[in-house]
N, C-alpha and C positions, 0 to 999 in steps of 0.2 A: 504494500500500500504506500502510495506517495504521501508527502506531507499534506495533511488535510487543510483546507481553507477554514474549516470550522468543525466542532464536534458537539455532540448532543447526547446526554444520558437520559433515556426515556424508560429505563427499567422501572416497573411499577405503574407506568402510565397506561390506562385502559384504551382499548380501541373505541372509536376511531380517532381519539385525541392524539395518539402517537403518530398516526399517519398525517393528520393535519399539521401538527407541530413540525414534522419532518419536511413537509411541503413548504411551510412558511420559512424554514431555515434555508432550504434550497433556493428560494426566491432571492435571498440576500447575498448569494455568492455568484460569481460570474460563470458563464457557460464554460464547461471544461474543467471547472474546479471540483474538488472532492470534499464531501461531507462525511464524517464518521459518526455513526449513530449506534448506541448501545440499546438493545431491546431484550425483553424477556423472550425465551423460546416459546414455540407453539403458535397460537393464533396471532399474537402481535407480529411475530417474525413473518408468518405467511401473508398476512394482510398488507403489511407495509411493503414487503418485497414485491408481491404481485402488483400492487397499485403503482409503485414507482416504475417498475419495468413496463407496465402498461402505458405509462406516460412517456416512455422513451429514454429513461435514465438507465445508466449501466450500474448494476448492483452486484457486489460480491458479498458473500456471507462467510464469516469465519467464527471461530470460538472466541468468547470473551476471555481476555487474559486473567481475569480475577474472579469469575463467577461461572460455575458449570450450568446454571439455569438461565444463562443469557447468551446472546450472540452479538457480534460486532459487525455492522454493515459498513462497507465502503461504497459510497454512492457518488458517481460522477454525473454532474448535471449536464445533460445533453439536450433537453428540450422535448417538445411534443412531437411524436411521429406524425407523418402525413397520413391521414386516415381517408383520403380520397373524397373530401367534400368539395364539390365543384364551386367555383366562384359564381356569385350571383350578380348579373349586370343590372344596373338601375337605369331605366330609360325614362327620359322626361317626355311625357306625351303632351306637354303644354296645356294650356287651359284657358 
């Protein structure tokens, strides 16, 4: 893991607050920067990882160095993937 731009300890934080707080922290760092987040294993890990990957961020999951009931995420802010929404043209029909 490279030097993170920021880190966040969300162990003990319930879903969906852990996901919301992670997203807010990501908004504060530049594209391409890394955020390190500590989370509880299980549902928090699954929900946050799936949500962030769904938004196009790169997420790596590793063991927490000091707690067997937690994981450490390395999240690289990459942005929202192109989901194929066509552009809508606005036409002025006059009046």
